[in-house]
C-alpha positions in Angstrom: 101.0 122.3 64.4 99.2 121.6 60.9 100.1 119.7 57.9 100.1 121.4 54.4 96.4 120.3 54.1 95.4 122.3 57.1 94.7 118.9 59.4 96.1 118.9 62.8 97.7 115.5 63.3 96.7 115.5 66.8 93.3 115.4 66.1 93.5 111.7 64.9 95.1 110.8 68.1 98.8 111.1 66.6 101.4 112.8 68.9 104.2 114.4 66.5 106.4 114.4 69.4 106.0 110.9 70.6 109.6 109.6 69.5 111.4 112.6 71.2 112.8 111.5 74.7 109.7 109.5 75.2 111.8 107.2 77.8 112.8 110.4 80.0 108.9 111.4 80.7 108.4 111.7 84.4 106.5 108.8 85.9 106.7 106.7 82.8 107.0 102.9 83.3 106.2 101.6 79.9 104.6 98.2 79.9 106.4 97.1 83.2 104.9 96.9 86.6 101.2 96.1 87.8 98.3 98.1 86.1 95.6 99.2 88.4 93.4 101.5 86.4 93.3 103.6 83.4 93.8 107.4 83.5 91.5 109.5 81.3 92.3 113.1 81.2 95.1 114.7 83.4 93.4 115.6 86.6 90.4 113.1 86.8 87.8 116.0 86.2 84.7 114.6 84.4 81.7 116.7 85.3 82.6 119.8 83.0 84.6 121.2 80.1 88.3 120.4 80.0 90.3 123.7 79.6 93.8 122.1 80.1 94.1 120.6 76.7 94.6 117.1 78.4 91.1 115.7 78.0 92.0 113.2 75.6 94.9 111.8 77.5 94.5 107.9 78.0 97.1 106.0 79.8 97.5 103.1 82.2 98.7 103.7 85.7 100.9 101.1 87.1 102.8 100.3 90.4 106.4 99.3 90.1 106.6 95.5 89.8 108.9 92.8 91.3 112.6 93.6 90.9 115.1 90.8 89.8 118.6 90.1 91.2 121.0 91.7 91.3 119.2 94.7 92.9 122.6 96.6 92.9 124.7 98.4 95.4 123.9 97.5 99.1 120.4 96.5 98.2 121.3 92.8 97.8 123.4 92.9 101.1 120.3 94.1 103.0 118.0 91.7 101.3 120.3 88.8 101.9 120.7 89.6 105.5 116.9 90.2 106.2 115.9 86.9 104.7 118.7 85.0 106.5 117.6 86.7 109.7 114.0 85.7 109.2 114.9 82.1 108.4 116.9 82.1 111.8 113.5 82.8 113.3 111.8 80.2 111.5 109.9 82.4 109.1 110.0 81.9 105.6 111.2 85.1 103.7 108.5 84.5 101.0 105.8 84.3 103.6 106.8 87.6 105.0 108.2 89.5 102.0 105.6 89.7 99.3 107.9 91.5 96.8 110.9 93.4 96.6 110.9 96.7 94.6 113.8 98.8 93.2 112.5 101.6 91.6 114.2 105.0 90.9 117.1 104.0 92.8 115.0 103.3 96.0 114.4 100.1 97.9 111.1 98.9 99.1 109.9 95.7 100.8 106.2 94.8 100.5 105.5 93.0 103.7 102.5 90.9 104.7 100.7 92.8 107.2 100.6 89.9 109.7 104.6 89.8 109.8 105.1 93.7 110.0 106.1 93.7 113.6 108.6 90.9 113.4 110.4 92.2 110.1 110.4 95.7 111.8 112.0 94.4 114.7 114.5 92.3 112.7 115.4 95.4 110.7 116.2 97.6 113.9 117.8 94.9 115.9 120.0 92.7 113.4 123.6 94.2 113.8 124.1 94.0 110.0 120.9 96.0 109.6 120.5 98.3 112.3 117.7 100.6 110.9 117.5 102.3 114.3 115.0 105.2 113.2 111.6 105.1 111.4 111.0 108.9 110.4 107.1 108.0 109.9 104.4 106.3 108.3 102.4 107.9 105.2 99.0 106.4 103.9 98.1 106.0 100.3 94.9 105.3 99.0 94.6 103.4 95.5 90.9 102.7 94.8 91.9 100.7 91.5 94.2 98.4 93.4 91.4 95.8 94.2 91.9 93.8 97.5 94.7 96.3 98.7 93.4 99.6 98.3 95.1 101.0 101.5 98.8 101.2 101.8 100.9 102.1 104.7 104.6 103.2 103.7 107.2 103.3 106.4 110.4 105.1 106.0 113.4 103.5 107.8 117.0 105.0 108.4 120.0 103.3 109.3 122.3 105.9 111.2 124.9 103.1 111.8 125.3 102.0 108.0 123.9 105.4 106.4 120.9 103.5 104.6 117.7 104.2 104.0 114.6 101.9 102.8 111.0 101.6 103.0 108.4 99.0 104.0 105.1 99.1 102.4 102.1 97.1 103.7 98.7 97.0 102.2 94.9 96.1 103.4 91.7 96.1 101.8 89.0 98.8 102.2 86.6 96.3 103.8 89.3 95.2 106.4 91.5 98.3 107.1 93.6 96.5 109.8 97.4 96.7 110.2 99.6 96.1 113.3 100.9 98.8 115.0 104.8 99.0 115.4 104.6 101.6 118.0 106.4 99.2 120.7 109.3 98.8 118.0 109.5 102.4 116.9 107.8 104.8 119.5 108.0 107.7 117.3 105.3 106.3 115.1 102.6 107.0 117.9 101.4 110.3 116.4 102.0 109.1 112.7 99.9 106.2 113.0 97.3 108.5 114.5 97.6 111.0 111.7 97.4 108.0 109.0 94.3 106.5 110.9 92.8 110.1 110.9 93.1 110.7 107.1 93.0 107.6 105.6 91.1 105.1 108.0 93.9 102.6 108.5 93.3 100.8 112.0 96.5 100.1 113.6 95.8 97.2 115.9 97.6 97.4 119.2 98.3 101.3 119.3 98.1 102.5 122.8 95.7 105.4 121.9 94.3 105.5 118.3 92.4 108.6 118.1 92.1 111.4 115.6 94.9 113.9 115.5 93.7 116.5 113.5 90.2 116.3 112.6 87.3 116.5 115.3 86.8 113.2 117.0 83.2 113.0 115.8 84.3 113.6 112.1 82.5 111.3 109.4 84.9 109.8 106.8 88.7 110.1 105.9 89.5 113.3 104.0 92.7 111.9 102.2 90.9 109.0 100.6 90.6 109.5 96.8 86.7 109.0 97.0 86.1 111.6 99.7 84.3 114.6 98.2 86.5 117.6 97.5 83.9 120.6 98.0 80.4 121.1 98.9 80.7 119.6 102.1 79.7 121.3 105.4 82.0 121.8 108.4 80.9 119.7 111.4 81.6 120.3 115.0 80.2 118.6 118.3 76.6 119.6 118.2 76.9 122.1 115.4 77.1 122.3 111.7 78.3 125.2 109.4 76.6 124.9 106.1 78.7 124.2 103.0 80.4 127.3 101.2 77.8 127.0 98.4 74.9 127.0 100.7 75.7 129.9 103.0 73.9 133.3 102.8 75.5 135.6 100.6 75.8 139.3 101.9 77.3 140.9 98.8 
């Protein structure tokens, strides 16, 4: 698109479509949430020429922030019940629940890691909550989220009440320890092993925290965002296959 004088308005950083359905762009948070870094370009490549057309894109990356009451629907009921159940155990809710997030119609409790087992057991056992099933734990690495770079996200389901929520726990890179909840949800056994294998999160109290996918002498954690993406050798016990760019060519 060019103006009558032949000048491309986008060359000066002006987006001619900026006012068209801007609020409907996927992932858009506006000025809300917690900024953790500034994204430059679309895919983070910075060692070569950009061919995507997004090389000039600059935008803040934000995590969703604390929600305010009322949360809506059954979210308030669950939050009230959880806070009341923790108080009955002589635990101040604000010491255990760092923040409550309602984002894109989903409920997430951010839990202080030392209180994770008690919160999980309460969610499982309280009759008004009854989140009987944990469908697994996922690791996330946010290098820009200083002091809490590693996140573990637990997906809980209440079969009794037909509800789904998440627990999220964070730990710093230099102290990647989170309590295991295998004794609360035994199905988390292999899920915690996989998260340890790929992200390096150490689940204290796990019955057998060993690698599950990578060889047990593998160095590093492949799904961290600072892990090299290519040109690395394949390592096995006592042997090493060179990286693809270092192997002999037979062509």
